[in-house]
C-alpha positions, 0 to 999 in steps of 0.5 A: 587127260580126258578130252573136253576139259578145255580150260581145265587142263593142268600144267605138269609143273603145278603141284595142285590140280586146277579147278575144272569149269567144264565137264563132258558127262555121259549119264546112264539113267532111265529117269529124265527127272533124276538126270536133270537133278544130277546135272543140277547138282553139278551146275550148282558146284560151278561146272559148265556141263555138256551131257548126254543121257542114254538108258539102253546098252546099244545107246550106251555103247554108241555114246562111248565113241564120243569123248567124255570126262566121266560116266555117271550110271544108275545102278538098276535099269530096265534090261541093263545095269550099272555093273554091266556098263562098268564092264563095258567101260573097262573093256574099252580102248579108253577107260573112263572114271565111273560113278555109280548112283542108285536109290537103293544099293547095299554096302556089300554091292557098293564095295564090290563095285569099287573093287571091280573098278568103279571110282565111287558110288552115291545114293540119289538121296545124297547128290550133294557129294556128286560134284566133289566125287566127280572131281576126285574121280577124274583127278584119280583117273588122270593120276593113274594115266600119268603113272601108267605113262611114266611106267611105260616110259621107264620100261621103254628106257630100261629096255633101251638101256638093256639093249645097249648093254647087250650090244656093248657086251656082244661088241666087246666079245667080238673085239676080244676074239679079234684081238686074240686072233691078231695076237695068235697070228702076228705076235705069236708067230713072230715070237715063235720065229724069234725063238727058232732064231735064238735057238739057231744062234745058241747052236752055232755060237762058241763064245760063253758070254753069247751062249749065256745071253742067248739062254737068258733071251730064250727064257724071257722069250718063253715067258713072253710066249706063255704070257701071250697064250694066257692073254689070248685065252683070257680074251677068247677061250679057244678051249670052248671049241672042245665044248663047255664041259671040257672047258669047265673041267679045265678051268676047275683043274687050273683054279685048284692048281693055281689057288690051292682051293679044293674045286669040284666039277659036276655035270649032268651030261658029258656032251651038250649041244648048246645054241651059239653064244650060250657056252661063252656066257656060261664060261665067262660067268664061271671064270669071273666067279672063280676070279672073285672067289679067289680075291674075296671069298676066303673059301676052302672049297668050291663046287661048279655044277653044270646041268641040263634039264627041261630045256634049261641050262643051269650053272652053279658055282659054289663056295663056302667062303665068308659070304656077303653082308648087307653092306656088301649088297648095298654098295652103290658103285658096284656093277658086277651083278648088273653085268651078270644079268646083262651078259645072261640076258644076251642069250635069254637067261638070268642069274639068281644070287643068295648069300649068308654071312660066313657060310658062302654065296650062291649064284645060279645062271639059268639059260632057257634053250627054247622060247617057251621056257624063256617066256615062263622065266622072263623076270628074274632080276631080284635075288635072295639073301638066303641060300637054298636048302642043300642039307647040313653045311651046304656049299653055296654058289658064287659068281663074279663081276662082269670085268672078269680077270681084268676086274679092277673093282676092289669091292666084293663082286657079289655086292654089285 
């Protein structure tokens, strides 16, 4: 709220503004008579007026250093103008409501001034409107300031939530890596030692029933070792040490063998030098995509495309499945897309999703590898429901919920 309103301050909980009784008015006017006439109209409306009249640009600039509720300006002044004064007010640290008053002003000029930021314009022959126009201008100005403050607070809140989500995601990845190491070093080592001991018993035992029990135990132990390897891989994919391209090639082959769904992998580079963290984000996105394609898409073919161009890494995971309906996209309790956005944002990236029912779903993960590219694509939170044009019967791209292989949400991932 502008300073100097005194007892006219409004409570935030009030539904209607409290009527002002005091105004601080900076008046840009070269005629003392016109100044007194304008102030008289304001006082006649029951307002207590504290005012200062200036008529030159230097005096106007100096006066703006004081607290005012509103600026009222003549349109034409010697060596100065109301439009020039408006630009000065707009460029200042504390913009103020601004009303233009003129003896003669064309409608086109008045409309242009309003579009340029003036709160209102009046003819000097109709100053009876000055008091309500000033009240309205100040109310609109305060409402705008309140909206801007609320927008800043909302933006700060979103930033804090995003930072927290990124911190949690990073913590989860670090914890997964630590658990995978413990399984490998402790559980894996113990299981392997136990397998050697059982094999020794099998070689030295003579009784058939002992041999049978040992073979049964070895089968269970082999299954436990394979399970521990699978769990370690899900927690922390060691194959990424071979590079993202090799990891996605292995993932594509494994998915096709496991599900029977034709899966193709394409890449623009056989070897990619990527910043720390980027390969894991891309790998998890593809992993979660394939998991949910297998669960929900009813697809017969999938395409994974990895490309590096213009310092931007792009990952597409495409299926020709049933796609996503409006109801899927509107599911309120699904968090997959939000999770993908947050995971991508940990490395400065974003995701874009599009889908057509019965034709498939498209998700593209993009990660800029330099700050300039990241700045140019800073805001990519929205997604289309129409896939990009890829020719006749295009395969489309799909990704998954942030829960990955452990996803428990029975809803379609893309609805999140």
